[in-house]
N, C-alpha and C positions, 0 to 999 in steps of 0.2 A: 503492499499499499502505500501509498504518494507524497497521501492529506489525512488526513481529521474524519475525512465520509467519511474514503475509502477503509481505514481500518475499523472503521464501527462497522461498512456493511460486511469488512472482511469477521472483524468475532462475532456476528448476527450468525454469521452463515453457517459460520463453524459451528456455534452451539447449540444451530436449528439441528443443522447435519450430521455429526459424532458428540452429541449428551448420551444423549440412547444407550446410543453406537454402544461407546466408552465400557459402557456399563453392564449389557447385556446383553440388552430392554427391546426386547420388540416392540413394541404395540401399537399395534392398525388404529385407523379406526371410519369409518362413511368421510367424516367430515373433512380427509387431509387436506385434500386439494386447500383449503379455504382456514387452513393452522394456522400461517402467516398472519391473513386474512385477521381473524381471531385478534390477533394479539395487539396489531398493525392497531382497530379497533378501539381496542377497551385498552390501549396509552393515548390515541384523543381521544376518550371518556373523559381521563382522568387528569390529562394536564391543564385539560380546554377550564374547570377550575378547581386551579389554586388549592383551595378550601381539599382536595379529594386527593392534594397527592399527599397529605398527611394516613391517610386512611379507605382503604372501601369497605363491606362487609362485602360478601361471600355473596347475598342475597345479588346486587346489588350491580356484581358485574357477572350474575350468570343476567339478569334481567336482558344487561347491555350483553350481550353472544348470545340472549338469547332471540334477541331481533335481527342482530348480523345473521345466522345460520335460515333463517326466514327469510334476511330477504336473496339469501346467496343461495339457500343452498333447498332449501326441506319444501318451502312457504304452506310450510306450515303451523306453528304455534306449540305445537307438543311433540313433532316429533325436532323444531326443535331447542324445545327448553326443554328436553331429556339430554341431546345430543351438548348445549353451554352448557350440565351443569359435568357431562366425566368431560373438555376441555377445559373448563375448569378447578377441575381436580387434577386431569395432568398438568398442568399450567400450575399449579401449590406444589403435586411432587419434584418442579422443576427449580431450583433457588433459587440462579439465577434470571426469572421472571416474574415473582409471585416471592411473600413471602410476607411470614408475622409479620403486621407490625404492633401490638398488638393489642387490650380491646377494650373496648365503647361502651355498655352497660351489658357486662359481660353478652357482647359482641364481636364477636373474635376480628379483626380489621388488618385488609390486607391490604399492600402495595408495588411499584414495582421496586425492584430491588437496586437496580443501578437508576439515574437521575440520564445519562448516555443516553441507555440503555428507549429506557420513555421519551424523552426529545426523539433519537434517532423511527423508534416507530409510531410515534405523530406525526413526524416528516414525511412520512413515506406512507404514511392511512392523507394527507395529506392531497401527494401530485397526483399519488393514484385515484382518490375521488371527484375531484377540484376541475371542473377545466379550467384552461390556464387565462380566462381575465378571470375568471373567480378568485385563481389564485398569486394572480397577481395583486390583486384588491387589496386580499387575506394579506397580503405580502409589507405592501404600501405601510398600514395597517401596526403590521406587528412589528414592522421594523425597527420602532423608538420603545417598543418597551425593552427595561435588560429580563426580563424570562425569559421569550421570547425569540433573545439576540440569537443563538447555536440554532437554535429548530429555521427562521428564515434561511442559514446557511444549509442546509441540508435539505431544504426545498432548494436552492438554486442552489446544489449538487444535482441534486437527484431531479430534476426537471430535463437537469439542461442534456445528463444518459439517456432521459427517452426521447423523447424532442428537443437536438438541436435545431441553439439561436433561444430558444425558451429562456436561455437565462439571466443570454443579454436585457432580453423583456424585463422581466422581473430588473434587476440594476437598478436598466434604463428609465421605470416605474417606480421605485425607493428612492433615485435623486429625482427628477420633476416633480415625484410633493412635499422635500427639507424644505423644499422652497419659505413655502409657510407656520418650519412646527416650528416652537422654539429649542433654540443653539438647545440651549441644557442636554436635550432632545434627541439636536440635528445628532448630535456627534454617534452617537447609539446605532443613525440610519447608516451612516458614512463608516464605521465602522463593521458593518453586517454583510457592506462592499465592496470593503478595500479585503476582509480578511477573505473573502470571494477566490478574488482577485489574483490570490492563495495556493487554494483550491484547482483552480483550474484557467482555460484556457474558454480566451472571448474575442467578441469579432473585436479591430487594433480600432473605431472610432470608440465600441462602450466602453475599456483602459483610459484613454486619453479622456473620457467623460468625469469616471469615477477620482484621474489623477486631478484634475482641471477646482471637478467640484469640494477634490481635499482642501488642494490648493488656497483655495478660496474659503473658506473656511478654515482654516489653520489660521490662515492671514488677516482675520472676517479678525475672531478673540486676542490678536495682537497689538487690534487697534481699540481693541475693546480695556486694551487694558494699563 
């Protein structure tokens, strides 16, 4: 791997494919093709509300997974819920996915073991489910929020892997939107764009625009000081 997004991708692929094999565990489900998609959906649901990162009940996870399986695999609520129960049990048995975070009112709470994977799976879910215009709107709105910084970087990278030029569209969209953003938040959005340049290749015009905006922001800060 040559950059952070590639490291996350390699690690998640390795763990999905080899975690059970190394332990001599061979589990097959009729929803095998949707395991990664379901994990991504869970991660995105948790990440969208920061309070959920402190832990949610098994029943809440089952409900989210059930909705996913009903839409993408079964088209039947009862079958989807049955699959969701088996799926959440499967995830709880893999310490790198879900872990016990304690209890609230005697109800066990679970959450994603690693923040990094939570963010990576969230980004992957959004790239897989949002069309590019909706994705661009999301990134321009969230790039100024600290907790979304890495997710936005990952969205740009993963989107570029799917469609050539989409990363350029997302970065330029961020740059065009920050003119009306308060200076203290503007540097967060610029940081997403600058880091994106380190992670992958962009069109020369996009690179030039990132550099010009970054220099302009820096010089403006000097004038203010």
